[in-house]
N, C-alpha and C positions, 0 to 999 in steps of 0.2 A: 481868838486868833484874828489878827489884823490881815485883811485881804489887800493885796496890791493889784496894780493893773496887769501884772504878769501872772496872776493866779495866787492860790493860797500858799504855794511853796516859794514864792518870790521868783518864779520862772525856772527853778531848778527841778530836774527830774530826780526822783529817789531811785537810784539804780544800785544793784549789787556790784561788787568789785569786778566780777567777770563780765557782767553786762556793760559796765562802764568802759572797760578795756576794748570790748568788741565794738562798741559804738564809736570809740575814738579811732579805731582802725578803719571803720566804714567812712567816717567823716573825712579822714585824711585821704582816702581813695577818691572821694568826691570833690576834693579841693580842685580849683581851676588849674589846669595845666598851663604851661607856657604857650602852647598853641591856642588854648582857649582864651588866654589873656590877649594874645595878638589879634585873634578874630574879633573879640569884643572891641578892642581899640580901633581897628580898621572899620568896623561896622558903624561906630559912633562918628568917625570922620566922614564916612560915606553919607550918613543921614544928615549931618550938619551941612554938607555941601549942596544938598537938594534945596532949591529955592522955593519950589511950590510945596508948601506945607500940607495942602490937601492930599497930595500923593502919598504922604506918610501914614495916613489914618489906617489903622488896623493892618499895617505892613511890617514885616521884618526884613532884614538884609540876609540874603542867602549867599553863602560862600560856595561857589562851584568848585569842582575838582581841578578845573583848568586855571583857577586863580581869580576868575572874574566874580563880580558881585552883582546881584540884582534884587529888586524888591519883590517879595512874594507875600501872600496872605499869611497872617499869624497861624492860622489853622494848618496850612500846608507845611510851614517851615518847622514847627515844633515836632520833635521826634524824627526828623530827617526823612520826611515823606516825599520831598521834592526830588524829581528825577532830572 
């Protein structure tokens, strides 16, 4: 059997029909929503407009509920731990 860089199965999972359907449903739920796409786009613009590149090291853009954005550490922003 020839191995590829994706593994012995060519990157495909061997799933039963029911497991494959369940996985498709989960993957569809996890797809980025319109709100998520908007947040990603505005965060990229926000980061691009910051002139001091050193400020961006290990920082994420946090979208506050009032619509403002600020830089916070990656550790605090992942999982929405920011208050």
